[in-house]
C-alpha positions in Angstrom: 0.6 39.6 93.2 -0.3 36.5 91.4 3.3 36.2 89.9 5.1 36.3 93.6 2.3 33.5 94.7 3.1 31.3 91.8 6.8 31.7 92.4 6.4 30.8 96.6 4.2 27.5 95.1 6.9 26.5 92.9 9.7 27.2 95.0 7.3 24.8 97.7 7.1 27.7 100.1 4.5 29.2 102.0 2.1 30.8 99.8 -1.4 30.9 101.1 -1.4 34.7 102.5 0.0 35.8 98.8 -2.3 33.5 97.1 -5.4 34.7 98.9 -4.4 38.4 98.6 -3.9 38.1 95.1 -7.2 36.5 94.6 -8.9 38.9 96.6 -7.6 41.9 94.8 -8.2 40.6 91.4 -12.2 39.5 92.2 -12.7 42.6 93.7 -10.8 45.0 90.7 -12.9 42.8 88.4 -15.9 43.2 90.3 -15.4 47.1 90.3 -14.9 47.3 87.1 -17.8 45.8 85.9 -20.0 47.5 88.2 -18.6 50.7 86.4 -19.1 49.3 82.9 -22.6 48.9 83.9 -22.8 52.3 85.3 -21.5 53.6 81.5 -23.9 52.0 80.1 -26.7 52.6 82.3 -30.2 50.2 81.6 -28.6 48.5 78.2 -25.7 46.9 80.8 -28.2 44.7 81.9 -29.5 43.7 78.6 -28.0 40.4 75.9 -26.9 43.4 73.8 -23.5 44.0 75.6 -21.2 41.1 76.9 -21.0 43.4 80.2 -24.4 41.4 81.9 -22.1 38.0 81.0 -18.9 39.5 82.7 -20.7 40.8 85.6 -22.0 37.3 86.3 -18.5 35.7 85.6 -16.9 38.2 88.1 -19.2 37.7 90.6 -18.7 33.7 90.7 -14.9 34.9 91.3 -15.6 36.7 94.8 -18.2 33.4 95.5 -16.1 30.6 94.3 -13.3 29.4 95.5 -13.6 31.2 99.3 -15.7 34.0 99.3 -13.9 37.2 99.8 -14.7 37.3 103.5 -13.1 34.2 104.1 -10.0 35.0 102.0 -9.4 38.3 104.5 -9.8 35.4 107.2 -7.1 33.5 105.9 -5.0 36.8 105.2 -5.6 38.1 108.8 -5.0 34.4 110.3 -1.5 34.4 108.4 -0.2 37.8 109.5 -1.1 36.7 113.0 -4.5 39.1 113.5 -7.2 37.9 115.2 -10.0 36.7 113.2 
C-alpha cells in the first residue's frame, strides 16, 4: 500500500486515498501488535524493563498524529464517493 501511494505521488497522480489507506492500516496493525506484546508480557509489558511500553506509546501517536484513524476513514470514504 505504501509503495503504491508513493508511486502515485511520484508520478504526480491522485494519491490521497491510497496514502490514507496505507496510514490507517499500518497504524492499526502496529497497535494490534503492541497490544498483543503487552498481553504476552502481562504486567511487565508496562514496566521500563521491556521496550514494548515505549513502542506502545509511540504507536499510539501514529494513530493520533497526522490525522486520527477516524479522519483517515473519512478521507477514504470521501475519495470513494461515500457519505461521511
